[in-house]
C-alpha positions as CSV (number, residue, x, y, z in Angstrom):
1,M,13.6,13.9,-17.5
2,K,16.1,11.4,-18.8
3,R,15.1,9.1,-21.6
4,H,15.4,5.9,-19.6
5,E,13.3,7.4,-16.8
6,G,10.5,8.1,-19.3
7,A,10.5,4.5,-20.4
8,F,10.5,3.3,-16.8
9,F,7.6,5.6,-15.9
10,A,5.6,4.4,-19.0
11,L,6.2,0.8,-18.0
12,A,5.1,1.4,-14.4
13,A,2.0,3.3,-15.6
14,A,1.1,0.5,-18.1
15,A,1.6,-2.1,-15.4
16,M,-0.6,-0.2,-13.0
17,V,-3.4,0.4,-15.5
18,A,-3.3,-3.2,-16.8
19,A,-3.2,-4.7,-13.3
20,V,-6.2,-2.8,-11.8
21,P,-9.0,-4.6,-13.7
22,V,-7.3,-8.0,-13.1
23,A,-7.1,-7.2,-9.4
24,A,-10.7,-6.1,-9.2
25,W,-11.9,-9.2,-11.2
26,G,-9.9,-11.6,-9.0
27,L,-10.7,-10.1,-5.7
28,V,-14.4,-9.6,-6.2
29,G,-14.9,-13.2,-7.1
30,Q,-17.8,-14.9,-9.0
31,Q,-21.1,-13.4,-8.0
32,D,-23.4,-16.3,-8.5
33,T,-26.7,-16.7,-6.6
34,E,-25.9,-18.9,-3.6
35,G,-27.7,-22.1,-2.8
36,L,-28.4,-23.2,-6.4
37,P,-26.4,-25.6,-8.6
38,A,-24.5,-24.0,-11.4
39,S,-26.6,-25.9,-14.0
40,E,-29.7,-23.9,-12.9
41,L,-28.1,-20.5,-13.2
42,D,-28.5,-18.1,-16.1
43,H,-25.6,-15.9,-17.3
44,A,-25.6,-12.8,-19.4
45,F,-22.1,-13.8,-20.4
46,Q,-20.4,-17.0,-19.6
47,P,-17.7,-16.6,-16.9
48,W,-14.2,-17.8,-17.5
49,D,-13.5,-21.3,-16.2
50,I,-11.2,-20.3,-13.4
51,A,-11.8,-21.5,-9.9
52,D,-12.2,-18.9,-7.1
53,G,-8.9,-19.9,-5.4
54,P,-6.7,-19.3,-8.4
55,A,-8.7,-16.2,-9.3
56,R,-8.1,-14.7,-5.9
57,A,-4.4,-15.5,-6.2
58,I,-4.3,-13.8,-9.6
59,G,-6.2,-10.8,-8.1
60,A,-3.9,-10.5,-5.1
61,T,-0.8,-10.6,-7.4
62,A,-2.3,-8.0,-9.6
63,L,-3.1,-5.8,-6.6
64,L,0.5,-6.1,-5.5
65,V,1.7,-5.0,-9.0
66,T,-0.7,-2.1,-8.9
67,A,0.5,-1.0,-5.4
68,V,4.2,-1.2,-6.4
69,A,3.7,0.6,-9.7
70,A,1.5,3.3,-8.0
71,A,4.1,3.8,-5.3
72,L,6.9,4.2,-7.8
73,L,4.9,6.7,-9.8
74,V,3.8,8.7,-6.7
75,R,7.4,8.8,-5.5
76,A,8.6,10.0,-8.9
77,T,5.9,12.7,-8.9
78,R,6.8,13.9,-5.4
79,R,10.5,14.2,-6.2
80,G,9.6,16.0,-9.5
81,A,10.8,13.4,-11.9
82,L,7.3,12.8,-13.3
83,D,5.1,15.7,-14.3
84,R,2.1,15.6,-12.0
85,R,-0.2,16.4,-14.9
86,W,0.1,12.8,-16.1
87,W,-2.1,11.8,-13.2
88,M,-5.0,13.4,-15.2
89,V,-4.4,10.5,-17.6
90,L,-3.6,7.7,-15.1
91,G,-6.4,8.5,-12.7
92,P,-9.3,8.0,-15.1
93,L,-7.7,5.0,-16.8
94,T,-7.3,3.4,-13.3
95,M,-10.9,4.1,-12.5
96,A,-12.0,2.7,-15.9
97,G,-10.0,-0.4,-15.2
98,L,-11.6,-0.8,-11.8
99,M,-15.1,-0.4,-13.3
100,A,-14.3,-2.9,-16.1
101,G,-13.0,-5.6,-13.6
102,V,-16.0,-5.3,-11.3
103,G,-18.3,-4.9,-14.3
104,W,-17.1,-8.2,-15.8
105,R,-18.1,-9.9,-12.5
106,V,-21.5,-8.4,-12.7
107,L,-22.0,-9.4,-16.3
108,T,-21.0,-13.0,-15.6
109,A,-23.0,-13.4,-12.4
110,G,-25.1,-16.5,-12.3
111,V,-28.7,-15.6,-11.5
112,I,-32.2,-17.0,-11.9
113,G,-33.9,-15.2,-14.8
114,A,-32.8,-11.8,-16.0
115,N,-29.6,-10.3,-14.8
116,I,-30.7,-6.7,-14.1
117,G,-27.2,-5.7,-13.0
118,A,-25.8,-6.8,-16.3
119,G,-28.2,-4.5,-18.2
120,L,-27.4,-1.6,-15.8
121,T,-23.7,-2.2,-16.1
122,I,-23.9,-2.1,-19.9
123,M,-26.2,1.0,-20.0
124,L,-24.5,3.1,-17.3
125,G,-21.1,1.6,-16.8
126,G,-20.2,1.3,-20.5
127,P,-20.6,5.0,-21.3
128,V,-18.8,6.0,-18.1
129,V,-15.8,3.8,-18.9
130,A,-15.8,5.1,-22.5
131,G,-15.8,8.6,-21.2
132,L,-13.0,8.0,-18.8
133,V,-10.9,6.4,-21.6
134,L,-11.6,9.3,-24.0
135,W,-10.7,11.8,-21.3
136,S,-7.4,10.0,-20.7
137,L,-6.7,9.8,-24.4
138,A,-7.4,13.5,-24.9
139,G,-5.2,14.4,-21.8
140,G,-2.4,12.2,-23.0
141,V,-2.4,13.7,-26.5
142,W,-2.6,17.2,-25.0
143,L,0.4,16.5,-22.7
144,A,2.4,14.9,-25.5
145,V,1.8,17.8,-27.8
146,R,2.3,20.4,-25.1
147,G,5.5,18.8,-23.7
148,G,4.1,16.9,-20.8
149,G,7.4,15.2,-20.2
150,D,8.8,18.4,-18.5
151,A,8.7,17.5,-14.8
152,N,9.6,21.0,-13.9
153,H,6.7,22.6,-15.8
154,R,5.4,25.8,-14.2
155,A,2.2,27.4,-15.2
156,A,2.6,30.5,-17.2
157,P,1.9,33.7,-15.2
158,T,-1.5,35.2,-15.8
159,R,-1.9,38.9,-16.7
């Protein structure tokens, strides 16, 4: 792999991983209980003061960034310019981002009384996201140490 290709792939991967939680957050929308004024709703965490229209536009733009970056990375993998083993890093990070974006909407949902979803998101989603990030970190370190930049890597023959 050429040096400039590696930087391009890293930029595309970073764009994809960063855009996924933004896309999820923007496209899911605020999950407030309907039919009640905002002043009567309880929040586990206060949502950002961004209206639904701009949030959807931000989410749609982030989804477009995600799609373009993913398409570039898949194309590079198919033609052999990007080692397919890097997907063991990108896949879990993408899933963690998706969970974080949706989880933030659950945590900021306006409800009457206790937000049970917020508690479940923290108790169950938090460890899963942490595990996915740690898996990706370990995989990235392993690939960096083992020469994961070699797109033409072949598994060693077994005896």
